[in-house]
N, C-alpha and C positions, 0 to 999 in steps of 0.2 A: 806773206807775212807770217812769222813763226808764232804759234800759240804759246802763251806763257801760262803755266799751271801755277795757281796760287795755293799755298798750303794754309789750311785753317790753323788758327792759334789754338793750341791744346788747352783745355780747361785744367789739366793736371800737369805736374812736373815729376820727373824722376831724378833722384840724386845719382851721382857718379857711382856710389856703392851699389845702388839698386840696379843700374844699367849693367855693371860688371856681373852681378849675380844672375840677372836675367839672361845675359849672353851665355854664361856657364851652364845654366839650366837648359837652355835651348839646345846646346851641343850635347849635354849629358842625356837628355830625354829624346834626342833625335827628332825634334819638332819639324814636321814636314814644311817644305817650301810653300809659301802662300798663307801660312798661319802667322798670327800676330798675338800680341798681348791683349787679352780682353780685360777691361777694367769696368766695373759697374757696381750696382747695389742690388740687393733683394730684401724683401720683407723678412723679418725674423730677428733672432738674437735677443739678448736681454734688454737692449735699448731701442729696438724698433727696426733698424736696418742692419744688414751685414754687408761687408765688402765682398765683391767677386773679383778674383784675380786668377787668371789662367791663360793657357794658350788655346787659340780657337781660330776658325776661319771667319772672314767677314760675312755678316748676315745682312739681309735687307733691312734698311732703316738705321744701319750703323753709321756713325761718323768715323773717319779714319784720320789719324794723326801720325806724324813722324816726330818722335822725341829723341833727338840725338842718335838717330839710326835705328831706334826701336819703333816698329809699326804697332800702333795702339788702336784697338777697336772699342767703341763705346756707343751704347744706345743713346740716341739724341736726348731723351728725357732724363737720363742719368746725369748729364752735365750740370744741371741745376744744383744737384746735391753734392757734386764733386768739384765745383769751380774753386780753383785755388789750392786744391789738395796736393800735397807732396807725398810721394811714396819713397821711402828710404829702406835701406838694408841695415839691420842692427846685428852685430856679431860681438857678443860679450860673454862673460863667464856664466851669467844667469839667464840671458835671453839671446835668442838667435832667430831671425826671421824678418819678414817685411813689416814695416811700420807705416801706418796711414796717419799723416798729419793733416787733418781736415778742419779748416777754419769755419766751416758751416755747421759743424757738430755742436749742438747745444748741450749734449750729454753723451758720455761714453761709458762703456763698461770697463772692468778691470783688465780684461784680456786685450783691449784695444782694437778688436775687430767688429765691434757693434757700436752703433751710434744712433742718436736721434737728431732731427734737424727742425 
């Protein structure tokens, strides 16, 4: 009997624009095989928490998700604060970068990278 591997439902989503930009960054930065996108939070920032977004290896205690071909690593405890969050890529005349649309944030700062929950 063949074992069926079940994929966990990711607490976050990535827009098509974010996925395209992440793919381009992985190629441009020569991200090594076995690395994925680390999404998380850390204390600090003007509103209490700041977002963590970068390429990293899987660590003990991480949950692993596949979001449209992008491997995402996240500490289990961070899912509570990020549940339902969408990461988008914005490219405009005045702003360019990743945008975090977090429904759990009760307050955000002007830069959009700090929040409280």
